[in-house]
N, C-alpha and C positions, 0 to 999 in steps of 0.2 A: 274501334275508334283509332284511326291511324295517326291523329295529331295530339295524342295525350302528352301534355307538358311540352309541346313544340309549337312554334309559330306556323300557321298555315301559309303556304306559299301562294298567295293570291295572284301575284304578278305572273308567276310561272303557269298557274292554272289558266289565266286569261290568255296568255300567249299560246299555250298548247291546245286549249280546248274552246273556251268561250269566245275567243277572238277570231276563230277560224271562219272563213267565208260560209261554210256549210252551217255552222251554228248561228251565224248572224241571220241567214235566210230563214232558218227554222224559228228563231226568235221573232222575226218580223211577221211570219205567218201567225204565230200565237198571239202577238199583239193586235194584228188585224182582226182576228176572231173576237178578241176581248172588246175592241172598239165597236164591232158590229152589234154585239149583245148589249153593250153600254148604250148605244143609240136607241135601241128598242126598249130600254129601261129594265132589262132582265137582271143586269148586274150594275153595281156602282162601286166607286172607290171606297175601300174600307168596309165592305159588307161581309167579308170573310168567305166569299165564294170564288171558285175558279171556273173557267170555261173548259168544259170537258168535250173532247172529240169522241163521239161514239165509236168511230173507227179511227184509231190514232193516225196522226200524220206519218209516223214512222212505219205504219203498216199499209200505207197507200190511201189513207183518208184525205178528205179535202176540207176546206173552210166553208163549204156550202152550209146554209142555215139549217138544212135538214140533218146535218152531221154534228151540230152543236147543241149543248145544253149546259145549264149552270148547275154546279154541285158544290157542297161545302168543301173547303180545303181538306178537311180530315178524311173525307171519302175519296176525293180525286187523287190525292197524293199517296195513297196506299192501294196496291193492287198485287195480284198474284204474280209470282216470279218462278222461273225454272230453277233447277238445281245449280245452274251457272249464274244465277242472279239476273238473268235477262227477263224482260216482260213476256208473259205468256201471250 
């Protein structure tokens, strides 16, 4: 836990990571996938589900319907990592 008894530098995080053009584009792709499944009635706001990309966008996956599925947040946000903490 890096921020024990310290304020988290949200502004700095946004400027250096979340606000970069690359991250904005990735976020837009994730939001588009969520909207697609929402229109189909697979997910809805507050249902506790995430849209999962079977092949992650970071690994060359797409937002094609065949690459998307709904998963509970607890299952989608925990996955195997390498010794350097990168996603396998």
